[in-house]
C-alpha positions, 0 to 999 in steps of 0.5 A: 554493490554488485548490484549497482555496479550493475546497473549505473556502470555494467547495464544490463538486462533488466532480467540479468538486475533482478536475479542479483536483486533477489540475491541481494535481497537473501543476503540482507541480516535479519533486523529484529524488531523495530527501529527507533524512528518507527517505534516512536510513531508507532506510541502516537496509536497509544491515544486511542482517538488517533487511532480512531481516526487512522483506521477511519482514514478511507472512508474520511476521504473517500466522504470528503471527495463524494461531498466535493461535487464532480470528479478530478484528477486531482481528486482521483488520487484523494481517492486513489490515496484513500484506497491504497490506505484501505488495503494496506490498512485491510492486508499488510503487504509492503508498498511494492506489491500494493503499488504492482496490484494488476487487476486481473493477476493480482488483484481477481474480483470475482463474479460474485462481488468480492475481491482477493489479492493474490501475491506469488511467492517469488513476489513476496520479499519472506518467500511464501507466497500471499492470499486475504480477501478483502472485506465487504467495505473494502470491495465496495470502496474499491469498486466505488474506485474503479468504476469512478476515479481511476479511468482519470488517472495514468493509461486507463488501459493498463490492469494497474490497480495503480496505473503511472503517469507513462503509459503500461506502468504503475504508479512508483512507490516513492510517488505511493509513499507520498502519497499516505504519509501526505494524507495520514500527518493531514487527516489522521495527524500521524507522522508516518510509513505504508510500512508501520501498516503493517505493525500498527494494529499488532503494536496497538493490540500488544498495549494493551495487553500489556496494560490491561495486566 
């Protein structure tokens, strides 16, 4: 409530609102387990065919874009979705961290061709710094996006991996969520939201263990 008042009624500066947002986040009660609706959505992946379609979705989307022809803004958006889903699958990052990936800061492209994601602790919900090296297929998909498709989207001069419509901004979490949700439904045939990537592989491996036992 205090954060809402500060933002919409008092009009505090952004830095002050961010301090209040961090305090509010730390005051949230811990939730045990997943909400029933998300449990139902994860259960879709017990169908191995659907699980395979989810895991292959980035390459499926990318291949469709390549077959279509010369890059356009619409095709670039589709390829951007493929990159976003690949990052979700490989890292399990929260959507805010993915939307805020910045080339040269939190996304490091190494001279040897590798790619690392480094998120400082103050930007991670559990206050533990995050570090991951993307596998080579992910890195190749990422480089193809940066070379051919990202220049068609938003402010190409910015260092945001997913630039927003306004110069100097990154894509909003709402826009990124909408892209991913539509692709998961249209291509993989599952009702989904980006948060579920954090749980899908653990859920399906646990379910497989129960079947084996």
